[in-house]
C-alpha positions in Angstrom: -38.6 -9.8 -30.9 -39.6 -6.6 -29.8 -38.4 -7.9 -25.6 -35.1 -8.4 -27.8 -34.9 -4.8 -29.7 -35.3 -2.7 -26.4 -33.4 -4.9 -24.9 -30.5 -3.9 -27.1 -31.6 -0.9 -27.4 -31.1 0.1 -23.6 -26.9 -1.9 -24.1 -26.7 0.9 -26.9 -28.3 4.3 -25.7 -26.2 6.2 -23.7 -25.5 5.7 -20.0 -26.6 8.7 -17.8 -24.6 9.0 -14.6 -24.0 11.5 -12.1 -20.3 12.6 -11.8 -18.5 12.2 -8.7 -17.5 14.8 -6.5 -14.1 14.1 -8.1 -15.4 14.5 -11.4 -17.2 17.4 -10.8 -14.2 19.2 -9.1 -11.8 18.3 -12.0 -14.3 19.4 -14.8 -15.1 22.7 -12.6 -11.5 23.6 -12.8 -10.0 21.4 -15.9 -7.9 19.0 -13.7 -7.9 15.3 -14.0 -10.2 13.8 -11.0 -7.9 11.3 -10.7 -4.2 13.8 -9.7 -7.6 15.2 -7.6 -7.9 11.7 -5.5 -4.5 11.1 -5.9 -3.5 14.2 -3.6 -6.4 13.6 -1.3 -5.1 10.0 -0.4 -1.9 11.1 0.0 -3.2 14.1 2.2 -5.4 12.4 4.6 -6.1 8.8 3.3 -9.2 9.8 2.0 -10.5 10.5 5.6 -13.4 14.2 5.4 -12.7 14.4 8.4 -9.1 14.7 8.9 -7.3 17.5 10.7 -3.8 18.1 10.3 -1.4 19.1 13.7 -0.8 23.1 14.1 1.4 24.3 11.8 4.4 27.1 13.3 2.1 29.4 11.5 -1.0 29.0 13.7 -2.9 27.4 10.7 -4.2 23.5 10.1 -5.3 22.0 7.2 -8.6 20.9 7.3 -10.8 17.7 5.6 -9.6 15.0 3.1 -8.0 17.6 0.8 -6.1 19.3 3.8 -7.2 22.8 2.9 -5.0 25.2 5.3 -6.8 27.5 7.0 -4.9 30.4 5.5 -7.8 29.8 3.1 -10.5 30.4 5.4 -11.0 34.5 4.9 -10.9 33.9 1.3 -13.7 31.0 1.1 -16.0 33.4 3.6 -16.6 35.2 0.5 -18.0 32.5 -0.9 -20.0 31.3 1.9 -18.0 28.4 2.7 -16.9 27.8 6.5 -14.6 26.2 8.3 -16.9 23.2 8.8 -18.0 23.4 5.3 -14.4 21.8 4.8 -15.1 18.3 6.9 -17.5 17.6 3.5 -16.1 15.9 0.9 -17.0 17.6 -2.2 -16.8 20.8 -0.8 -13.3 19.5 0.7 -12.6 18.3 -3.0 -13.9 21.7 -4.7 -11.8 23.6 -2.7 -8.6 21.8 -3.2 -10.0 21.7 -7.2 -9.7 26.0 -6.6 -5.9 26.1 -5.0 -4.8 23.4 -6.8 -5.5 25.6 -10.4 -4.6 28.0 -8.8 -0.5 26.4 -8.3 -1.2 26.0 -11.8 -2.1 29.0 -13.4 0.9 30.7 -11.7 3.6 27.5 -12.5 1.3 26.2 -14.8 0.9 22.0 -15.1 3.8 20.7 -14.1 4.5 19.0 -11.1 5.3 22.3 -9.7 2.3 22.6 -9.4 1.8 19.4 -7.1 3.9 20.5 -5.0 2.7 24.5 -5.0 -0.9 22.6 -3.5 1.1 20.8 -0.4 3.9 23.6 0.7 2.1 26.8 -0.9 3.6 29.4 -3.6 6.6 30.7 -2.1 7.4 28.0 -0.6 11.5 27.6 -1.0 11.3 23.9 0.4 11.6 22.2 -2.5 13.1 18.5 -1.0 9.7 18.5 0.8 7.9 19.5 -2.4 9.5 16.7 -4.7 9.3 14.0 -1.6 5.2 14.5 -1.8 5.2 15.2 -6.1 6.7 11.5 -5.7 4.1 10.5 -3.5 1.4 11.7 -5.5 3.1 11.0 -8.8 2.7 6.8 -7.6 -1.1 7.2 -6.4 -1.7 8.7 -9.6 -0.7 6.2 -11.6 -2.1 3.2 -9.4 -5.7 5.7 -10.3 -5.1 5.4 -14.0 -4.2 2.1 -14.0 -8.2 1.4 -11.8 -9.7 3.9 -14.1 -7.8 1.7 -17.3 -8.5 -1.7 -16.1 -12.3 -0.7 -15.1 -12.5 0.8 -18.4 -11.4 -2.6 -20.5 -13.8 -4.6 -18.2 -16.7 -2.4 -18.7 -16.2 -3.0 -22.5 -15.5 -6.5 -22.5 -18.9 -6.6 -20.2 -20.5 -4.6 -23.2 -19.0 -6.8 -25.7 -19.8 -9.9 -23.7 -24.0 -9.0 -23.4 -24.4 -7.4 -26.9 -23.7 -11.2 -28.1 -25.8 -12.6 -26.2 -28.5 -10.2 -26.8 -27.7 -10.8 -30.4 -27.3 -14.9 -30.3 -30.6 -14.7 -28.5 -32.0 -13.1 -31.4 -30.0 -15.4 -33.8 -32.9 -18.0 -31.9 -35.7 -16.3 -32.4 
């Protein structure tokens, strides 16, 4: 009986887990981690060492979130160097910061995602629209995966709790 109660306590007790870098970045800037993941997938297919082609202004996009090197002088003030952008967690934090800046300028709208891609002063709305459509599709996919994972976790929890109750009833 004690063993059964111990197992039940483990099931009911809240599980403490370490947040992923996506979750930490999202929490820090008030952005859905699934949206950050969708942008990261669109930008680099999740590859932390991605380096984009040289842009007309001489800058490049770096890391999983393809952070434009134009941000390097500002990032240096916070101790973030070019090579740090190839660390996926650093890139995700910086990407969330860039998106948060766009959100503060344009609100929590898809225009902010377009701003992430093209910059706040860009007039290239066609490129932004295409980018946003891709990010929306990836975002919907991540949200669907999250919902399915939550549903499976709930089913597993109910099945486990039912098994514990059945074991207790037999004793």
